C-alpha positions as CSV (number, residue, x, y, z in Angstrom):
1,X,76.2,58.3,95.2
2,X,77.2,57.6,98.7
3,X,75.9,59.8,101.5
4,X,78.0,63.0,101.7
5,X,79.4,62.5,98.2
6,X,76.5,63.7,96.0
7,X,78.1,65.4,93.0
8,X,77.2,69.0,92.3
9,X,76.4,69.8,88.7
10,X,77.6,73.0,87.3
11,X,76.1,75.1,84.5
12,X,78.9,76.7,82.4
13,X,76.7,79.8,82.0
14,X,76.6,80.4,85.7
15,X,78.2,83.8,86.3
16,X,81.6,83.9,88.1
17,X,81.7,86.2,91.1
18,X,84.5,88.8,91.1
19,X,86.3,90.5,93.9
20,X,86.6,87.3,96.0
21,X,90.3,86.5,96.7
22,X,89.4,82.9,97.5
23,X,87.3,82.3,94.4
24,X,90.1,80.3,92.8
25,X,89.9,77.8,95.6
26,X,86.1,77.2,95.2
27,X,85.6,74.0,93.3
28,X,82.3,75.1,91.7
29,X,83.8,78.3,90.4
30,X,86.9,76.6,89.1
31,X,84.8,74.1,87.2
32,X,82.6,76.8,85.9
33,X,85.6,78.7,84.6
34,X,87.0,75.6,82.9
35,X,83.7,74.8,81.3
36,X,83.5,78.2,79.8
37,X,87.0,77.8,78.4
38,X,86.1,74.5,76.8
39,X,82.8,76.0,75.5
40,X,84.6,78.9,73.9
41,X,87.1,76.6,72.2
42,X,84.4,74.4,70.8
43,X,82.5,77.5,69.5
44,X,85.7,78.6,67.7
45,X,86.0,75.1,66.1
46,X,82.4,75.2,65.0
47,X,82.8,78.7,63.4
48,X,85.9,77.4,61.6
49,X,84.0,74.3,60.5
50,X,86.8,72.2,61.8
51,X,86.6,68.5,61.1
52,X,88.3,67.9,64.5
53,X,86.7,68.6,67.8
54,X,87.9,68.9,71.4
55,X,88.1,65.1,71.6
56,X,90.9,65.1,69.0
57,X,93.2,67.2,71.2
58,X,95.9,65.6,73.4
59,X,95.9,66.2,77.1
60,X,98.4,69.0,77.1
61,X,96.4,70.9,74.5
62,X,93.3,70.5,76.8
63,X,95.4,71.9,79.7
64,X,95.8,75.1,77.7
65,X,92.1,75.5,77.2
66,X,91.4,74.9,80.9
67,X,94.1,77.4,81.8
68,X,92.6,80.0,79.5
69,X,89.2,79.6,81.2
70,X,90.8,80.2,84.5
71,X,92.7,83.3,83.2
72,X,89.4,84.6,81.7
73,X,88.0,84.4,85.2
74,X,90.7,86.8,86.4
75,X,92.9,84.4,88.1
76,X,96.6,83.5,87.7
77,X,97.0,80.1,86.1
78,X,100.5,78.6,85.8
79,X,101.4,75.4,84.1
80,X,103.9,72.7,85.0
81,X,104.6,74.1,88.5
82,X,106.9,72.3,90.8
83,X,105.3,70.7,93.9
84,X,106.1,72.9,96.9
85,X,107.5,70.3,99.3
86,X,111.1,69.2,99.2
87,X,112.0,65.6,100.3
88,X,113.2,65.5,103.9
89,X,116.6,64.2,102.9
90,X,117.2,67.5,101.0
91,X,115.9,70.0,103.6
92,X,118.8,70.4,106.0
93,X,121.4,73.0,105.2
94,X,124.1,70.3,105.7
95,X,122.4,67.9,103.2
96,X,124.9,66.9,100.4
97,X,122.8,68.6,97.8
98,X,119.3,70.0,96.9
99,X,117.1,68.1,94.4
100,X,117.5,68.8,90.7
101,X,114.5,70.0,88.8
102,X,114.3,66.6,87.1
103,X,113.8,65.0,90.5
104,X,110.8,67.1,91.5
105,X,107.1,66.5,90.9
106,X,105.2,69.0,88.8
107,X,101.5,70.0,88.9
108,X,99.6,70.4,85.7
109,X,98.0,73.7,86.7
110,X,98.2,76.0,89.7
111,X,95.7,78.8,90.3
112,X,96.4,82.0,92.2
113,X,94.2,85.0,93.0
114,X,95.6,87.1,90.2
115,X,97.7,86.8,87.1
116,X,100.5,88.9,88.6
117,X,100.9,86.6,91.6
118,X,102.9,83.5,90.6
119,X,103.2,80.6,93.1
120,X,106.2,80.6,95.4
121,X,108.8,77.9,94.9
122,X,110.1,77.2,98.5
123,X,113.2,75.6,97.1
124,X,114.5,78.8,95.4
125,X,115.6,80.6,98.7
126,X,117.4,77.4,99.7
127,X,119.2,77.3,96.4
128,X,120.2,80.9,96.9
129,X,121.5,80.1,100.4
130,X,123.5,77.2,99.0
131,X,124.9,79.3,96.2
132,X,126.0,81.9,98.6
133,X,127.9,79.4,100.8
134,X,131.6,80.3,100.9
135,X,131.0,83.9,99.8
136,X,130.6,87.2,101.6
137,X,126.8,86.8,101.2
138,X,126.5,83.5,103.0
139,X,125.2,85.0,106.3
140,X,122.8,87.3,104.5
141,X,121.4,84.4,102.5
142,X,120.9,82.3,105.6
143,X,119.2,85.1,107.4
144,X,116.8,85.7,104.5
145,X,115.9,82.0,104.4
146,X,115.2,82.0,108.1
147,X,113.2,85.2,107.8
148,X,110.9,83.7,105.2
149,X,110.4,80.4,107.0
150,X,109.9,81.7,110.5
151,X,108.7,85.3,110.3
152,X,107.2,87.1,107.4
153,X,106.6,84.2,105.0
154,X,107.0,84.6,101.2
155,X,107.4,87.9,99.5
156,X,104.1,89.8,98.8
157,X,104.6,89.3,95.0
158,X,104.4,85.5,95.3
159,X,101.5,83.3,96.3
160,X,102.3,80.9,99.1
161,X,101.6,77.2,98.3
162,X,98.8,77.0,100.9
163,X,96.9,79.8,99.2
164,X,97.1,78.4,95.7
165,X,94.9,75.7,94.1
166,X,96.9,72.7,92.8
167,X,95.3,70.8,89.9
168,X,96.1,67.6,88.2
169,X,94.3,66.8,84.9
170,X,93.5,63.6,83.2
171,X,91.6,63.0,79.9
172,X,89.9,60.0,78.4
173,X,87.1,59.2,76.0
174,X,84.9,56.4,74.9
175,X,86.2,57.0,71.4
176,X,89.8,58.2,71.4
177,X,92.3,59.1,68.7
178,X,95.3,56.8,68.1
179,X,97.9,57.8,65.5
180,X,95.3,60.4,64.3
181,X,92.5,57.8,63.8
182,X,89.5,57.7,66.1
183,X,88.8,54.3,67.6
184,X,86.8,52.8,70.4
185,X,89.0,53.1,73.5
186,X,89.5,49.7,75.2
187,X,91.2,51.4,78.1
188,X,88.4,53.9,78.8
189,X,87.1,52.2,82.0
190,X,90.6,51.9,83.5
191,X,91.7,55.4,82.5
192,X,88.6,56.8,84.1
193,X,89.9,55.9,87.5
194,X,93.6,54.9,87.6
195,X,95.2,58.2,86.5
196,X,93.0,60.5,88.6
197,X,93.5,58.2,91.7
198,X,97.2,58.4,91.3
199,X,97.0,62.2,90.9
200,X,94.9,62.7,94.0
201,X,97.2,60.5,96.1
202,X,100.2,62.6,94.8
203,X,98.5,65.9,95.8
204,X,97.5,64.5,99.2
205,X,101.1,63.5,99.8
206,X,102.4,67.1,99.8
207,X,101.8,68.6,103.2
208,X,102.1,72.2,101.9
209,X,99.1,71.8,99.6
210,X,95.8,72.9,101.2
211,X,93.7,73.2,98.0
212,X,94.3,70.1,95.9
213,X,91.9,68.9,93.2
214,X,91.8,66.3,90.5
215,X,90.3,67.2,87.1
216,X,88.9,64.6,84.8
217,X,87.8,65.4,81.2
218,X,85.8,62.6,79.7
219,X,84.4,62.5,76.1
220,X,81.4,60.2,76.0
221,X,78.3,59.3,74.0
222,X,75.9,61.6,75.8
223,X,75.1,63.3,79.1
224,X,73.3,60.2,80.5
225,X,76.5,58.1,80.0
226,X,78.5,60.8,81.7
227,X,76.3,60.9,84.7
228,X,76.5,57.1,85.1
229,X,80.3,56.8,84.5
230,X,81.2,59.7,86.8
231,X,79.1,58.2,89.5
232,X,81.1,54.9,89.2
233,X,84.3,57.0,89.0
234,X,83.5,58.6,92.4
235,X,82.7,55.3,94.1
236,X,86.0,53.8,92.8
237,X,88.0,56.7,94.2
238,X,86.4,56.2,97.6
239,X,87.0,52.5,97.4
240,X,90.7,53.3,97.1
241,X,90.6,55.2,100.4
242,X,91.1,58.6,99.0
243,X,89.7,61.4,101.3
244,X,87.7,63.3,98.8
245,X,84.9,65.8,99.1
246,X,81.8,65.7,96.9
247,X,82.9,66.1,93.2
248,X,81.5,68.9,91.1
249,X,80.4,67.8,87.7
250,X,79.5,69.7,84.5
251,X,79.7,69.3,80.8
252,X,79.1,70.8,77.4
253,X,77.6,69.3,74.2
254,X,80.0,68.8,71.3
255,X,79.3,67.9,67.7
256,X,79.3,64.2,67.2
257,X,82.2,63.8,64.8
258,X,83.4,60.4,65.8
259,X,81.0,59.1,68.5
260,X,81.5,61.5,71.4
261,X,78.7,64.0,71.8
262,X,79.3,65.2,75.3
263,X,82.4,66.6,77.0
264,X,82.1,65.9,80.8
265,X,84.3,67.5,83.4
266,X,84.6,66.3,87.0
267,X,86.5,68.2,89.6
268,X,87.3,66.2,92.7
269,X,88.6,68.2,95.8
270,X,90.6,66.6,98.5
271,X,89.7,67.1,102.1
272,X,92.8,69.0,103.2
273,X,91.4,72.0,105.0
274,X,92.6,70.8,108.4
275,X,96.1,71.7,107.2
276,X,95.1,75.4,107.5
277,X,95.4,75.1,111.2
278,X,98.9,73.8,111.1
């Protein structure tokens, strides 16, 4: 590893501290929660004597397991959440229109301090103000929008984007399923880096995101292979000029059903803390 980028290894059995409102932004705690979610799911498959393991799941199914681990830690975990920033061309009140949902980016998972605190979508008050234009409520809608942006911030029942943790997840494996059949994955080496690098660049590109992290789930032959490949993974991300902090890395053993006996998880935080001062 390069100086300053030694990966921290996480034991899924490490206890998660409670009562800390910022725990959902701590990379080590987030990874620990996700490992516990995967560990529980694998234990259920083992008890059912399932012929298919975690490595047979598609990426969206793995999202659900990671999300459950976060919820079990006591946090809010929301899937497919719109990125908070709105393109500059849409921000002015006199812009021709606001972006459609189909034009907006979505994050795989967003963590908040508690399940009853969903993330704020900054576009919603703008849509309300637009909808009120030409009605008796136009002035009220504009005042409410200005109040949120310049004074009090978002309502107390919503988590502002800068206080949430925004996660993008990618999954790959040395042996992967194609059309339901496990085969050696010829794209393993490229999938290890390309997708996570794009995700991290996307997170870094949103100025309202302070806690942005990429998550890589890799199914490999053994723990030693994971340690080597994730070391290469970190170097390749740095080679692409991504401003990342030291990854936190963990994993769990899984039954070797098709050639994968270790489920490795790497969580890569971006260095975005300077935005807190903005």
